[in-house]
C-alpha positions in Angstrom: 17.8 -27.5 -92.7 17.1 -24.9 -95.4 18.5 -25.2 -98.8 20.7 -22.0 -98.5 22.4 -23.1 -95.3 25.7 -23.8 -97.1 25.8 -20.2 -98.3 24.5 -18.6 -95.1 27.7 -16.7 -94.3 28.0 -15.3 -97.8 24.3 -14.3 -97.8 24.7 -12.5 -94.4 27.9 -10.8 -95.7 26.0 -9.5 -98.7 23.1 -8.3 -96.5 25.4 -6.5 -94.2 26.9 -4.7 -97.2 23.4 -3.7 -98.4 22.6 -2.5 -94.9 25.6 -0.3 -95.0 24.5 1.0 -98.4 21.1 1.9 -97.0 22.6 3.7 -94.1 24.8 5.6 -96.6 21.7 6.5 -98.6 20.0 7.8 -95.4 23.1 10.0 -94.7 23.0 11.3 -98.3 19.4 12.3 -97.9 20.1 14.0 -94.6 22.9 15.9 -96.2 20.8 16.9 -99.2 23.0 15.2 -101.7 22.4 15.4 -105.5 19.3 13.4 -106.6 21.2 11.4 -109.2 23.8 10.3 -106.6 21.0 9.1 -104.3 19.2 7.3 -107.1 22.4 5.6 -108.2 23.0 4.3 -104.6 19.3 3.2 -104.4 19.8 1.2 -107.6 22.9 -0.5 -106.3 21.2 -1.5 -103.1 18.2 -2.9 -105.0 20.5 -4.8 -107.3 22.3 -6.3 -104.2 19.0 -7.4 -102.8 18.0 -9.0 -106.1 21.3 -10.9 -106.2 20.7 -12.2 -102.7 17.1 -13.2 -103.7 18.3 -15.0 -106.8 20.9 -17.0 -104.8 18.2 -18.1 -102.3 15.8 -18.9 -105.2 18.5 -20.9 -107.0 19.1 -22.9 -103.8 15.4 -23.4 -103.2 14.9 -24.8 -106.7 18.0 -27.1 -106.5 17.1 -28.2 -103.0 13.6 -27.9 -101.8 11.8 -28.1 -105.2 13.8 -31.1 -106.4 13.3 -32.9 -103.0 9.5 -32.2 -103.2 9.4 -33.6 -106.7 11.3 -36.7 -105.7 8.9 -37.3 -102.9 5.8 -37.0 -105.2 4.8 -33.5 -104.3 5.2 -32.1 -107.8 2.0 -30.1 -107.9 2.6 -28.4 -104.6 6.2 -27.6 -105.4 5.4 -26.1 -108.8 2.5 -24.0 -107.4 4.7 -22.8 -104.5 7.5 -21.9 -107.0 5.0 -20.1 -109.2 3.8 -18.0 -106.3 7.2 -17.1 -105.0 8.4 -16.1 -108.6 5.4 -13.9 -109.0 6.1 -12.1 -105.7 9.8 -11.9 -106.4 9.6 -10.4 -109.9 7.1 -7.7 -109.1 
């Protein structure tokens, strides 16, 4: 089981909302809406994705990383966490 399983429904709800935002942005572009309005919606969608990512990252640290440390895999867990943080914050 993955560490975010308990929040799976919430994560999926958030992702469906973001999906709707992206569809709305597509419509805005098709309709030739004002640039600032489109950019505002893009920022909101990106912020939503970041929140989902942070929730999953939090669960990963509190679940997978702690379990790996307890089982003696500290080096691997820390290296993996460093790599995912680098990818996530770029």
